[in-house]
ROKOLTI-665216 format. One line per 4 residues: their letters; for each residue y, x, z of N, C-alpha, C. Coordinates in pm, whole numbers. Layout:
N
A = Y:X:Z:Y:X:Z:Y:X:Z; ...
This chain:
330
XXXX = 12450:9935:10380:12290:9956:10383:12247:10028:10507; 12333:10138:10566:12281:10201:10673:12285:10126:10815; 12401:10034:10829:12403:9956:10921:12296:9850:10915; 12250:9797:10817:12123:9711:10806:12010:9801:10873
XXXX = 11997:9926:10834:11862:9984:10897:11897:9996:11035; 12013:10050:11071:12051:10056:11239:12022:9920:11307; 12060:9786:11250:12003:9665:11311:11868:9653:11319; 11802:9692:11201:11632:9676:11203:11586:9765:11323
XXXX = 11612:9881:11311:11556:9959:11405:11583:9936:11569; 11697:9869:11577:11733:9820:11720:11687:9718:11750; 11647:9608:11670:11583:9499:11679:11445:9539:11704; 11378:9608:11643:11222:9653:11661:11192:9770:11726
XXXX = 11264:9792:11825:11251:9934:11902:11115:9951:11950; 11058:9827:12002:10918:9832:12029:10801:9861:11924; 10850:9855:11776:10750:9880:11693:10750:10030:11666; 10867:10107:11690:10905:10262:11670:10800:10333:11724
XXXX = 10741:10414:11621:10638:10510:11635:10503:10452:11634; 10480:10337:11576:10371:10264:11519:10359:10219:11396; 10443:10086:11376:10463:10027:11256:10602:10110:11153; 10687:10138:11246:10797:10203:11181:10827:10321:11245
XXXX = 10906:10408:11182:10942:10559:11221:11020:10537:11374; 11034:10649:11452:11135:10651:11539:11247:10678:11490; 11367:10599:11547:11511:10591:11488:11589:10668:11587; 11656:10778:11550:11753:10874:11621:11882:10841:11595
XXXX = 11933:10730:11510:12092:10716:11506:12130:10727:11358; 12257:10651:11355:12332:10669:11216:12445:10784:11231; 12451:10869:11128:12580:10961:11116:12630:10974:10985; 12758:11048:11019:12858:11062:10899:12840:11188:10867
XXXX = 12771:11238:10748:12755:11360:10696:12823:11389:10554; 12831:11512:10546:12900:11552:10414:12805:11658:10338; 12764:11632:10212:12674:11750:10149:12740:11844:10073; 12683:11958:10077:12732:12088:10006:12842:12078:9925
XXXX = 12806:11994:9812:12860:11998:9672:12940:11874:9678; 12979:11821:9783:13059:11678:9771:13173:11691:9879; 13276:11602:9840:13416:11603:9925:13402:11468:10005; 13308:11402:9992:13310:11251:10059:13193:11254:10162
XXXX = 13246:11170:10274:13127:11161:10375:13065:11037:10339; 12931:11039:10391:12828:10943:10360:12773:10931:10498; 12722:10804:10511:12624:10735:10589:12473:10828:10579; 12419:10858:10682:12296:10921:10696:12200:10852:10834
XXXX = 12075:10831:10794:12013:10771:10917:11908:10858:10957; 11890:10902:11071:11796:11010:11118:11674:10927:11180; 11546:10964:11135:11429:10911:11190:11308:10994:11192; 11204:11000:11234:11119:11080:11284:11033:11118:11149
XXXX = 10961:11219:11162:10890:11277:11031:10745:11222:11052; 10682:11121:10983:10553:11085:10986:10432:11189:10950; 10401:11246:11049:10280:11359:11007:10146:11295:10952; 10121:11358:10832:9997:11300:10787:9997:11212:10704
XXXX = 10115:11137:10675:10139:11012:10584:10091:11062:10453; 10010:10977:10402:9992:10971:10230:10035:10878:10149; 10008:10897:10011:10086:10810:9949:9974:10668:9926; 10044:10566:9929:9956:10424:9915:9863:10442:9795
XXXX = 9904:10469:9653:9837:10474:9546:9702:10562:9576; 9719:10687:9623:9622:10776:9628:9514:10733:9743; 9562:10659:9858:9475:10585:9946:9388:10487:9892; 9449:10405:9810:9397:10298:9740:9285:10332:9641
XXXX = 9314:10452:9567:9210:10498:9470:9106:10561:9558; 9141:10650:9654:9022:10693:9735:8924:10572:9795; 8972:10465:9805:8895:10370:9877:8823:10269:9782; 8864:10313:9646:8789:10220:9542:8830:10120:9472
XXXX = 8977:10096:9473:9048:9981:9431:9049:9986:9261; 8999:10082:9206:8977:10096:9052:8848:10068:9011; 8750:10066:9098:8607:10018:9102:8589:9882:9095; 8507:9818:8994:8492:9666:9000:8413:9623:9145
XXXX = 8339:9700:9192:8239:9660:9297:8281:9727:9427; 8407:9797:9442:8473:9862:9541:8533:9758:9656; 8480:9766:9780:8565:9664:9871:8603:9739:9987; 8626:9867:9978:8664:9960:10123:8812:9932:10112
XXXX = 8894:9901:10022:9018:9905:10034:9081:9754:10069; 8987:9679:10077:9014:9527:10126:9072:9536:10277; 9018:9624:10361:9084:9633:10491:9229:9691:10519; 9268:9780:10397:9395:9822:10404:9501:9708:10356
XXXX = 9462:9641:10232:9545:9529:10175:9560:9413:10316; 9479:9409:10373:9459:9272:10482:9560:9348:10587; 9557:9474:10615:9642:9527:10727:9807:9509:10666; 9820:9529:10558:9971:9532:10482:10020:9388:10497
XXXX = 9942:9276:10447:9962:9130:10461:10002:9098:10615; 9902:9153:10704:9939:9113:10857:10061:9167:10904; 10093:9305:10875:10218:9381:10913:10336:9271:10876; 10357:9247:10712:10451:9173:10679:10465:9017:10733
XXXX = 10352:8974:10757:10350:8835:10818:10421:8867:10966; 10377:8957:11069:10441:9004:11170:10588:9013:11175; 10632:9075:11070:10769:9094:11052:10842:8949:11026; 10782:8871:10954:10835:8743:10951:10852:8656:11082
XXXX = 10743:8669:11142:10733:8598:11284:10849:8659:11382; 10880:8785:11377:10941:8829:11458:11118:8856:11420; 11135:8766:11303:11273:8733:11251:11317:8844:11153; 11234:8879:11050:11289:8985:10966:11233:8954:10835
XXXX = 11286:8954:10734:11246:8907:10574:11337:9010:10496; 11311:9000:10347:11371:9052:10255:11324:9219:10239; 11220:9245:10286:11170:9386:10291:11131:9442:10143; 11182:9562:10120:11157:9603:9998:11015:9683:9998
XXXX = 10928:9597:9918:10795:9634:9941:10771:9692:9802; 10729:9821:9820:10646:9887:9688:10572:10008:9748; 10538:10103:9650:10416:10187:9721:10499:10304:9783; 10613:10308:9740:10708:10440:9788:10739:10407:9949
XXXX = 10739:10282:9974:10805:10245:10125:10708:10222:10201; 10561:10241:10177:10472:10208:10261:10353:10345:10296; 10386:10399:10419:10270:10519:10411:10167:10486:10499; 10069:10549:10473:9940:10522:10519:9902:10661:10623
XXXX = 9867:10646:10745:9834:10757:10805:9693:10723:10881; 9607:10827:10879:9477:10841:10943:9499:10843:11086; 9399:10762:11153:9367:10754:11312:9267:10861:11327; 9296:10940:11438:9162:11019:11493:9064:10941:11525
XXXX = 9065:10805:11566:8944:10719:11598:8990:10591:11596; 8862:10505:11579:8892:10341:11567:8815:10306:11690; 8872:10196:11730:8793:10130:11852:8753:9975:11810; 8702:9890:11901:8662:9770:11867:8783:9689:11835
XXXX = 8911:9694:11948:8988:9618:11915:9087:9639:11767; 9093:9768:11758:9142:9780:11623:9071:9885:11528; 8958:9809:11456:8869:9887:11398:8911:9975:11248; 9028:9954:11217:9083:10031:11089:9081:10169:11139
XXXX = 9051:10249:11029:9056:10391:11055:9195:10454:11004; 9292:10377:10979:9436:10399:10958:9539:10305:10994; 9662:10353:10991:9757:10269:11047:9875:10255:10927; 9950:10158:10900:10058:10130:10804:10205:10172:10855
XXXX = 10271:10245:10790:10395:10250:10823:10505:10209:10720; 10600:10135:10764:10713:10076:10656:10828:10151:10686; 10899:10198:10564:11017:10247:10593:11122:10206:10505; 11270:10211:10504:11353:10174:10399:11381:10001:10430
XXXX = 11449:9985:10513:11494:9813:10541:11624:9804:10492; 11686:9864:10392:11825:9856:10353:11857:9706:10279; 11777:9643:10224:11780:9495:10200:11734:9404:10271; 11688:9447:10391:11624:9336:10487:11745:9226:10568
XXXX = 11688:9116:10602:11778:9018:10663:11720:8932:10759; 11764:8852:10840:11698:8799:10923:11615:8663:10876; 11503:8645:10936:11431:8530:10871:11442:8387:10916; 11546:8376:11014:11591:8258:11052:11731:8258:11080
XXXX = 11793:8139:11088:11929:8123:11122:11936:8008:11218; 12028:7982:11286:12065:7864:11386:12035:7740:11334; 12090:7730:11201:12082:7587:11113:12020:7578:10992; 11990:7489:10949:11920:7496:10811:12002:7482:10696
XXXX = 12129:7483:10724:12247:7493:10600:12259:7648:10598; 12267:7739:10719:12273:7863:10691:12130:7926:10622; 12036:7873:10652:11898:7927:10587:11914:7889:10457; 11959:7786:10413:11966:7742:10254:12056:7839:10204
XXXX = 12172:7869:10270:12268:7967:10203:12224:8103:10170; 12140:8127:10278:12096:8284:10281:11954:8287:10220; 11933:8149:10157:11806:8169:10054:11694:8230:10141; 11649:8195:10261:11563:8237:10351:11417:8232:10287
XXXX = 11389:8076:10271:11288:8036:10213:11224:8125:10070; 11308:8149:9977:11309:8234:9867:11269:8387:9902; 11353:8438:9997:11337:8551:10014:11194:8601:10072; 11153:8505:10172:11025:8524:10242:10903:8500:10151
XXXX = 10938:8415:10028:10831:8392:9932:10827:8517:9840; 10933:8572:9797:10929:8691:9730:10887:8801:9799; 10894:8802:9929:10793:8901:10002:10651:8907:9996; 10609:8787:10006:10453:8770:9968:10419:8795:9834
XXXX = 10495:8752:9738:10459:8791:9577:10484:8913:9563; 10578:9002:9613:10579:9149:9614:10424:9208:9644; 10398:9158:9773:10256:9219:9809:10146:9202:9701; 10164:9093:9661:10062:9059:9528:10072:9132:9425
XXXX = 10212:9151:9374:10209:9234:9264:10190:9403:9312; 10210:9421:9443:10159:9553:9475:10018:9585:9451; 9932:9468:9487:9792:9502:9493:9749:9485:9338; 9834:9423:9241:9778:9444:9115:9804:9578:9048
XXXX = 9933:9653:9090:9949:9779:9051:9846:9879:9129; 9814:9856:9246:9703:9947:9309:9579:9934:9227; 9523:9836:9173:9421:9814:9098:9401:9849:8964; 9544:9908:8911:9585:9907:8755:9480:10019:8697
XXXX = 9449:9959:8567:9352:10040:8486:9423:10059:8351; 9372:10135:8269:9434:10121:8128:9477:9985:8076; 9575:9973:7985:9656:9842:7978:9551:9755:7903; 9446:9799:7832:9339:9698:7727:9249:9637:7842
XXXX = 9237:9680:7963:9147:9637:8075:9222:9530:8170; 9338:9488:8122:9411:9429:8221:9334:9330:8308; 9252:9235:8234:9185:9135:8306:9094:9181:8443; 9063:9304:8406:8960:9353:8509:9028:9374:8652
XXXX = 9153:9458:8649:9216:9474:8743:9281:9335:8812; 9326:9252:8741:9383:9121:8795:9261:9061:8881; 9122:9082:8825:9016:9022:8904:8996:9084:8992; 8984:9214:9028:8973:9279:9142:9030:9254:9242
XXXX = 9193:9239:9218:9287:9192:9307:9248:9037:9373; 9172:8965:9268:9160:8834:9322:9022:8846:9400; 8952:8939:9404:8803:8952:9474:8870:8978:9603; 8965:9024:9630:9008:9040:9781:9045:8903:9843
XXXX = 9122:8828:9759:9122:8680:9829:9011:8595:9844; 8913:8614:9763:8799:8559:9796:8705:8609:9897; 8730:8734:9913:8688:8789:10021:8744:8736:10171; 8877:8742:10159:8942:8660:10263:8897:8532:10310
XXXX = 8883:8471:10217:8855:8324:10213:8710:8298:10290; 8635:8409:10236:8487:8389:10281:8475:8466:10437; 8521:8546:10460:8503:8648:10581:8614:8630:10700; 8735:8595:10655:8845:8602:10752:8952:8507:10718
XXXX = 8879:8369:10694:8992:8274:10692:9087:8217:10790; 9053:8264:10945:9131:8230:11012:9254:8326:11043; 9277:8422:10974:9401:8501:10986:9522:8410:10964; 9625:8465:11065:9742:8371:11031:9803:8393:10920
XXXX = 9821:8497:10854:9912:8500:10732:9824:8458:10623; 9677:8455:10621:9610:8373:10534:9630:8250:10523; 9618:8169:10665:9666:8002:10652:9786:7994:10624; 9867:8073:10629:10023:8061:10593:10054:8056:10464
XXXX = 10011:8149:10400:10036:8190:10257:9933:8138:10174; 9797:8131:10169:9706:8114:10079:9754:8001:9996; 9757:7870:10043:9745:7745:9969:9902:7742:9915; 9985:7796:9985:10135:7772:9974:10173:7878:9829
XXXX = 10143:7996:9848:10195:8104:9751:10092:8188:9664; 9991:8203:9729:9885:8275:9660:9775:8232:9543; 9723:8103:9596:9621:8032:9546:9657:8004:9402; 9810:7944:9379:9837:7925:9229:9846:8050:9155
XXXX = 9842:8160:9177:9850:8253:9099:9714:8313:9063; 9596:8232:9058:9489:8283:9041:9460:8333:8877; 9527:8265:8783:9505:8313:8665:9630:8378:8614; 9699:8458:8667:9795:8509:8672:9751:8641:8572
XXXX = 9808:8655:8448:9796:8766:8365:9630:8774:8302; 9577:8666:8343:9434:8640:8290:9421:8535:8194; 9429:8561:8061:9402:8462:7956:9271:8379:7960; 9154:8443:7985:9050:8370:8016:9046:8271:8121
XXXX = 9099:8318:8226:9114:8212:8333:9205:8104:8317; 9320:8150:8248:9417:8032:8236:9346:7919:8123; 9264:7988:8049:9211:7877:7954:9090:7803:8030; 9042:7847:8104:8940:7776:8199:8994:7684:8309
XXXX = 9109:7712:8355:9159:7626:8437:9225:7529:8348; 9280:7550:8257:9358:7427:8151:9238:7339:8124; 9129:7379:8092:9020:7279:8047:8973:7201:8170; 8969:7287:8290:8934:7195:8401:8996:7078:8454
XXXX = 9153:7118:8457:9245:7028:8463:9237:6907:8349; 9197:6930:8247:9203:6818:8150:9054:6750:8200; 8954:6819:8198:8824:6730:8248:8855:6630:8375; 8927:6680:8470:8961:6613:8590:9059:6507:8555
XXXX = 9153:6502:8484:9231:6399:8436:9151:6285:8340; 9066:6330:8242:8968:6244:8172:8862:6165:8277; 8823:6247:8361:8712:6189:8467:8806:6071:8542; 8935:6112:8582:9017:6017:8660:9039:5881:8566
XXXX = 9070:5895:8441:9099:5789:8366:8956:5714:8342; 8844:5776:8294:8740:5680:8333:8716:5595:8438; 8739:5651:8548:8701:5600:8661:8793:5459:8698; 8922:5496:8634:9008:5385:8660:8982:5274:8550
XXXX = 8878:5303:8468:8861:5216:8358:8963:5208:8216; 9013:5307:8213:9109:5324:8092:9042:5401:8006; 9050:5376:7879:8997:5427:7749:9109:5553:7691; 9045:5647:7645:9115:5745:7575:9175:5686:7448
XXXX = 9330:5713:7457:9396:5664:7326:9411:5757:7210; 9350:5878:7239:9401:5989:7139:9317:5930:6999; 9390:5952:6885:9295:5896:6754:9244:6011:6705; 9156:6009:6597:9080:6116:6545:9185:6226:6480
XXXX = 9301:6170:6430:9425:6284:6399:9457:6343:6511; 9493:6289:6605:9554:6363:6698:9429:6469:6784; 9321:6431:6761:9236:6519:6831:9223:6641:6713; 9227:6606:6597:9218:6731:6493:9352:6819:6512
XXXX = 9461:6770:6527:9587:6852:6573:9567:6902:6688; 9521:6870:6787:9486:6944:6936:9381:7053:6903; 9287:7045:6803:9203:7145:6762:9258:7259:6718; 9338:7219:6604:9421:7325:6515:9519:7405:6605
XXXX = 9597:7308:6717:9661:7400:6818:9580:7497:6879; 9455:7464:6929:9382:7544:7023:9341:7660:6935; 9302:7632:6817:9246:7757:6708:9391:7874:6696; 9500:7788:6686:9618:7890:6665:9650:7970:6794
XXXX = 9627:7917:6887:9660:7990:7020:9561:8084:7050; 9409:8074:6996:9301:8155:7026:9345:8287:6924; 9407:8256:6813:9454:8344:6705:9530:8422:6773; 9660:8363:6829:9751:8460:6883:9697:8565:7002
XXXX = 9600:8486:7077:9531:8575:7189:9488:8692:7123; 9401:8686:7017:9340:8771:6959:9430:8898:6902; 9526:8856:6833:9628:8912:6789:9699:9028:6889; 9735:8941:7006:9770:9031:7126:9673:9135:7175
XXXX = 9556:9085:7173:9458:9187:7220:9445:9299:7126; 9468:9281:6970:9470:9398:6907:9565:9482:6921; 9667:9411:6960:9793:9494:7002:9788:9588:7121; 9722:9528:7243:9678:9595:7357:9601:9729:7331
XXXX = 9486:9691:7222:9422:9831:7188:9464:9922:7099; 9593:9883:7031:9662:9982:6974:9743:10053:7053; 9793:9996:7157:9899:10028:7281:9791:10142:7323; 9671:10110:7344:9576:10199:7436:9555:10320:7371
XXXX = 9529:10297:7233:9495:10415:7138:9642:10509:7136; 9751:10460:7128:9865:10541:7153:9868:10622:7275; 9836:10537:7379:9828:10625:7515:9746:10736:7511; 9609:10708:7449:9510:10810:7428:9571:10928:7363
XXXX = 9638:10902:7241:9702:11000:7151:9774:11097:7252; 9875:11030:7311:9974:11106:7412:9908:11205:7502; 9800:11133:7550:9742:11237:7666:9633:11324:7612; 9555:11307:7507:9457:11395:7468:9539:11491:7361
XXXX = 9614:11421:7278:9685:11500:7180:9639:11447:7045; 9741:11433:6973:9734:11381:6840:9632:11451:6746; 9614:11578:6732:9540:11663:6653:9409:11615:6680; 9363:11616:6821:9217:11633:6873:9177:11462:6838
XXXX = 9253:11370:6844:9230:11227:6820:9206:11209:6665; 9292:11290:6581:9266:11278:6449:9132:11303:6406; 9089:11423:6468:8961:11483:6420:8854:11400:6473; 8874:11358:6595:8751:11261:6629:8734:11121:6539
XXXX = 8866:11080:6514:8856:10948:6410:8810:10995:6287; 8844:11109:6230:8789:11153:6099:8665:11172:6103; 8610:11210:6206:8449:11247:6212:8378:11120:6206; 8440:11034:6285:8389:10883:6277:8384:10819:6125
XXXX = 8500:10829:6090:8511:10750:5952:8445:10801:5846; 8437:10963:5861:8346:11030:5754:8167:11002:5784; 8142:10953:5889:8005:10926:5925:7982:10793:5896; 8067:10696:5901:8071:10551:5850:8059:10551:5714
XXXX = 8147:10608:5621:8143:10625:5490:8017:10677:5424; 7959:10790:5493:7839:10834:5459:7732:10755:5456; 7724:10689:5577:7613:10585:5588:7644:10483:5472; 7767:10431:5457:7771:10337:5354:7733:10379:5222
XXXX = 7784:10505:5179:7741:10564:5023:7587:10600:5018; 7556:10626:5138:7389:10636:5132:7321:10524:5096; 7340:10415:5187:7287:10286:5154:7307:10238:5010; 7435:10236:4942:7469:10212:4819:7385:10270:4712
XXXX = 7349:10407:4744:7305:10478:4644:7160:10458:4668; 7083:10417:4769:6959:10391:4763:6925:10236:4695; 7024:10174:4731:7017:10022:4686:7030:10021:4508; 7098:10138:4505:7124:10131:4317:7004:10205:4271
XXXX = 6948:10317:4333:6840:10370:4266:6713:10266:4268; 6714:10185:4382:6606:10104:4370:6609:10007:4257; 6726:9943:4240:6740:9855:4141:6707:9932:3994; 6773:10049:3976:6733:10086:3844:6578:10147:3816
XXXX = 6511:10165:3954:6372:10184:3933:6298:10061:3900; 6336:9945:3936:6281:9804:3924:6319:9762:3777; 6436:9798:3734:6442:9755:3588:6360:9827:3499; 6333:9970:3531:6266:10054:3447:6112:10011:3444
XXXX = 6062:9962:3551:5956:9917:3588:5903:9773:3484; 5997:9676:3528:5997:9537:3443:5991:9580:3300; 6082:9693:3246:6090:9705:3092:5970:9768:3043; 5896:9873:3129:5775:9910:3076:5673:9790:3067
XXXX = 5671:9728:3176:5566:9614:3182:5592:9518:3073; 5718:9494:3032:5747:9410:2929:5675:9470:2786; 5706:9584:2784:5683:9666:2653:5519:9680:2629; 5445:9702:2746:5320:9691:2763:5246:9559:2716
XXXX = 5318:9451:2753:5239:9339:2741:5289:9288:2561; 5382:9319:2516:5423:9304:2364:5330:9384:2292; 5269:9501:2342:5218:9603:2221:5082:9547:2168; 5049:9556:2055:4940:9505:1986:4800:9519:2068
XXXX = 4806:9652:2094:4654:9681:2161:4647:9603:2299; 4734:9565:2361:4732:9492:2482:4701:9349:2453; 4763:9284:2354:4721:9183:2297:4573:9146:2270; 4537:9265:2192:4405:9261:2136:4292:9261:2250
XXXX = 4346:9325:2334:4235:9351:2461:4244:9212:2543; 4346:9173:2545:4376:9035:2622:4315:8915:2544; 4269:8933:2404:4215:8819:2318:4083:8831:2328; 3999:8951:2322:3872:8971:2363:3798:8952:2481
XX = 3911:8966:2583:3873:8943:2730:3876:8782:2788; 3912:8700:2708:3922:8577:2718:3781:8542:2650
């Protein structure tokens, strides 16, 4: 792995100090409590580098209406695309291997107020070989695709909020792609990866979007059949079976949503404390039961009062005095 890092830093010597750290060499060292020699890679210290997750949160990646983090995500995609074009793929893309550094000032040529630095190229490999057979042997197309999907998964983790709100952070990440399609459709990485890799992942982890897209495909297929003059061959029983299957799927979705809510409650218990959560729930339950019994008591007392009133009215009408008064009043 050390030789791989050595190869990467030598190949991209023009990027040292901007996109990657400065490389000082590979050495054999021995740790104080060890008897074996190991390889060590010496590189420059990146001053002012911050964690990627913290920077995304500061830019509003957990806010449904935040868009400041879009430029940072765009910069990461652009840098990885440049690596691919310069002959490198298989980058270990995760939040620990991407560092964000603030710039003292921004210009028109580079308006971003920060720069993105990549480290840890131990798993990297060339993005092209002399022949197609070698490319297929080293799975180059698959590795390049995995780089793109790794950035997409990274964006999802950057927008992540509590588990029961899963659909919201998936849609926040999709909002970045719609913004790119509207504002910057001419970016090289977007034109290369959007239709091929990213667009098919629209309904990833989003059950509502999955159902919507499935229904949209069914409607398109039905319209095509009608345009060709074909009739739908589904019988009444087949339609009933299809509805039952759909109802069963909805039931399973609701079940998993309940499980997600239960897991979210368990997370809250771990964070806040079991005793505190128990007291809160006990107060809510007691308040609900108190309201229930109060309404029940009022309903019951109203019924008793109504029964007594009817009984008195009946006894008054059956009394001889009432009958005599009624007779003379006629």
